[in-house]
Every structure is written in C-alpha cells, then in structure tokens.
Legacy VTK file of the C-alpha trace (Angstrom):
# vtk DataFile Version 3.0
C-alpha trace
ASCII
DATASET POLYDATA
POINTS 206 float
0.000 0.000 0.000
1.224 3.482 -0.894
0.476 6.416 1.385
0.801 9.889 -0.089
2.101 12.332 2.515
1.989 16.110 2.341
3.634 18.521 4.751
2.637 22.187 5.041
4.450 24.828 7.042
1.973 26.972 9.000
4.515 28.172 11.544
6.264 31.493 12.013
9.590 29.884 11.301
11.979 32.799 10.826
14.721 30.655 12.366
14.079 28.056 9.634
13.964 24.775 11.573
14.467 21.681 9.470
11.839 18.972 9.664
13.153 15.418 9.829
11.256 12.148 9.672
12.555 8.928 11.169
11.251 5.397 11.642
11.357 2.842 14.419
12.803 -0.645 14.335
10.408 -2.609 16.534
13.008 -4.707 18.310
13.830 -4.588 22.004
17.266 -2.950 21.865
16.405 -0.167 19.404
16.640 3.442 20.625
15.285 6.105 18.280
17.704 8.818 19.374
20.884 6.722 19.290
19.991 4.273 16.490
17.501 6.209 14.352
18.398 7.927 11.085
16.788 10.734 9.113
14.702 9.066 6.414
13.560 12.454 5.116
14.749 16.004 5.782
12.419 18.779 4.626
14.412 21.982 4.100
13.412 25.496 3.096
9.685 24.794 3.092
8.447 28.344 3.651
5.187 29.463 5.231
2.204 27.904 3.409
4.527 25.956 1.119
4.041 22.208 0.764
6.314 19.184 0.399
4.916 15.933 -1.041
6.335 12.414 -0.870
5.161 8.846 -0.288
5.677 5.828 1.939
5.042 2.271 0.786
5.266 -1.315 1.973
8.112 -2.171 -0.401
11.593 -2.325 1.084
15.079 -2.757 -0.312
18.229 -4.037 1.372
21.936 -3.394 0.943
25.079 -4.446 2.790
28.541 -2.921 2.937
31.983 -3.617 4.348
35.256 -1.781 5.006
33.399 1.210 6.479
31.032 1.407 3.526
33.775 1.698 0.915
32.394 -1.478 -0.663
28.669 -2.089 -1.099
26.508 -4.864 -2.516
23.783 -4.151 -5.013
20.408 -3.166 -3.589
17.955 -6.080 -3.418
14.191 -5.946 -3.145
13.431 -7.214 0.363
10.186 -8.761 1.532
8.954 -9.089 5.084
9.606 -12.652 6.145
12.777 -12.873 4.068
16.247 -13.849 5.241
19.183 -12.483 3.265
22.909 -13.103 3.534
26.077 -11.307 2.570
28.410 -14.071 1.430
31.241 -14.904 -0.920
30.608 -16.900 -4.074
32.704 -17.578 -7.174
32.370 -13.907 -8.255
33.190 -12.299 -4.909
31.090 -10.815 -2.109
27.374 -10.537 -2.879
23.983 -10.193 -1.183
21.442 -12.964 -1.762
18.110 -14.132 -0.419
18.745 -17.410 1.367
15.657 -18.417 3.346
12.428 -17.406 5.043
12.251 -16.152 8.615
10.053 -17.664 11.322
8.724 -14.183 12.146
6.972 -12.963 8.991
7.148 -9.377 10.221
10.924 -9.021 9.950
13.675 -8.730 7.353
16.922 -10.403 8.419
20.438 -9.990 7.052
23.076 -12.567 8.077
26.804 -11.902 7.770
28.771 -14.831 6.318
32.007 -13.018 5.518
35.134 -12.382 7.593
35.946 -8.663 7.363
37.430 -6.122 9.723
34.717 -4.383 11.800
31.954 -6.595 10.389
29.408 -5.430 7.823
26.759 -2.750 7.794
23.138 -3.338 6.819
20.861 -0.718 5.280
17.102 -0.857 4.700
15.448 1.482 2.189
11.908 2.732 1.591
11.017 4.835 -1.449
14.709 4.837 -2.461
15.838 6.423 0.812
17.528 4.724 3.750
15.077 4.292 6.605
16.833 1.877 9.013
20.359 0.577 9.443
22.623 -1.572 11.578
26.172 -0.219 11.644
28.079 -3.325 12.792
27.048 -6.928 12.088
29.706 -9.421 13.130
30.525 -12.702 11.430
27.601 -15.165 11.695
25.490 -12.472 13.338
22.286 -10.925 12.046
20.767 -7.517 11.527
17.030 -7.736 12.196
14.685 -5.090 10.832
11.078 -4.993 11.982
9.617 -1.927 10.270
6.147 -0.565 10.829
3.900 2.024 9.194
4.633 4.561 11.916
6.777 7.607 11.219
8.200 10.026 13.759
8.619 13.737 13.075
10.922 16.255 14.724
12.910 19.444 14.249
16.666 19.832 13.993
19.428 21.910 12.494
22.339 20.641 10.432
20.712 17.253 9.949
21.342 15.185 6.835
19.239 12.511 5.169
20.467 8.957 5.760
22.642 10.114 8.657
22.066 9.180 12.283
20.085 11.386 14.650
23.047 11.082 17.023
25.655 12.134 14.436
28.027 14.921 15.402
26.549 17.352 12.882
22.914 16.905 13.974
21.479 19.300 16.562
18.027 18.077 17.556
15.411 20.588 18.693
13.087 17.739 19.614
12.797 15.775 22.842
9.514 14.101 21.937
8.588 12.939 18.469
5.261 13.484 16.711
3.968 10.021 15.813
2.174 9.535 12.516
0.532 6.138 12.081
-0.005 5.421 8.388
-1.849 2.137 8.877
-4.825 2.033 6.495
-4.192 5.541 5.151
-3.856 6.515 1.500
-3.462 10.288 1.986
-2.409 12.439 4.922
-1.501 16.099 5.479
0.752 17.122 8.380
1.333 20.729 9.419
3.991 22.475 11.479
2.557 25.175 13.719
3.811 27.602 16.335
6.610 30.137 16.645
10.035 30.536 18.292
8.587 32.135 21.431
5.930 29.538 22.238
7.482 26.565 20.501
6.556 24.424 17.533
4.206 21.488 17.188
2.986 19.137 14.463
-0.586 18.081 13.865
-2.530 16.040 11.327
-4.724 18.295 9.178
-6.541 15.469 7.421
-6.208 11.779 6.662
-8.108 9.354 4.444
LINES 1 207
206 0 1 2 3 4 5 6 7 8 9 10 11 12 13 14 15 16 17 18 19 20 21 22 23 24 25 26 27 28 29 30 31 32 33 34 35 36 37 38 39 40 41 42 43 44 45 46 47 48 49 50 51 52 53 54 55 56 57 58 59 60 61 62 63 64 65 66 67 68 69 70 71 72 73 74 75 76 77 78 79 80 81 82 83 84 85 86 87 88 89 90 91 92 93 94 95 96 97 98 99 100 101 102 103 104 105 106 107 108 109 110 111 112 113 114 115 116 117 118 119 120 121 122 123 124 125 126 127 128 129 130 131 132 133 134 135 136 137 138 139 140 141 142 143 144 145 146 147 148 149 150 151 152 153 154 155 156 157 158 159 160 161 162 163 164 165 166 167 168 169 170 171 172 173 174 175 176 177 178 179 180 181 182 183 184 185 186 187 188 189 190 191 192 193 194 195 196 197 198 199 200 201 202 203 204 205
C-alpha cells in the first residue's frame, strides 16, 4: 500500500527549523535517538509551502563492508525474508537465502570475515530508513519496520545520517507520531513560533 504524505508549514519559522522524519525498528534494543536515522529532511519549506512524498510497503536491502567503501547491489526485500552477505565464485554478494520464522521481519546474516563486520541498510522509497552499523561474522541484523513515522525538528541534519551524528542538533525531545496504517493520503502541518514553541498536527487523513 502506498500512502501519499503532504507537509505544510503553517509556523512562524523565521529561524528556519528543518523537519526530519525517522522510523522505528520494533526490536527490544532499538533506541530512536541513538539508532535512528533521518529518512527524510524537509528543508526550506516556507510558510504555506508544501512538500509531497510517499511511503510504501516495499523495502530494499543493501550491505557494505570496510566502512562502507564497498557495497553490494540493492535487493528488493520482503517481510519474512532472510538475506545473507556471502562470498561466491564472483566475490562478495547479497542474496536471499531463506524465510524467517517471524513474517514481520527482514533479516540480514553476515557470512564473511571482514574487519569491523558489515553494515546493513534498509530502504523505503529509495531512501535509507533503518540501518545496523556493525554486524559481526555469523550475526544478524534484524529489521522490523512498521507504518509509523516520527517527526521532529533539527538543524544541520542530513538525510540517511544518524540522529546522534556529530553534525545533527536536535530541537526535539519528543517525536510526533504519525501512524499510516490504512491511510492513503495524509496532510501534516507544522505550527507555532520561536517564542511559544513548535508542534505538528494532522490536518486530514483518508
């Protein structure tokens, strides 16, 4: 299912806060602030201007090694699929290898010996939405995505970079949760001003 999302700026944002959107990995040891990344960053959306994009149920997976200097191709990844980074007669590749017991997850298993392990990246709508930075040999990265997105404000934040990266300065202590389950269209607004603070709200959803 594809959900069309629109964002409108209704705030008095003379200090130009950047809107970021992140996602949650529904596993026990995931922390949004330390492990989350910016799936989308909406910059320079002036008062009454609108940004449009979409979220869908189709995911893609990629793995890398040697600090991301080397990357596999991006594979279409289905919930309930197990994938492996391994070495075959051509070199290191990413392949689907099995099904998972939990049909709500996407799993990547590391079968190669490399310094510092491998990294795993999950994409939605061609943008990275979740990642695992270090996956050791014979260990797994488990992604359990949902249709919930979390909105916040920050400065110097970059798409596909971590919320805890050195360059990111978060203005948000609590995220605005947007549940897309069953929705085809939704409009989110940013309201408020520097004096009283900013807040998000849903204008409409269908």
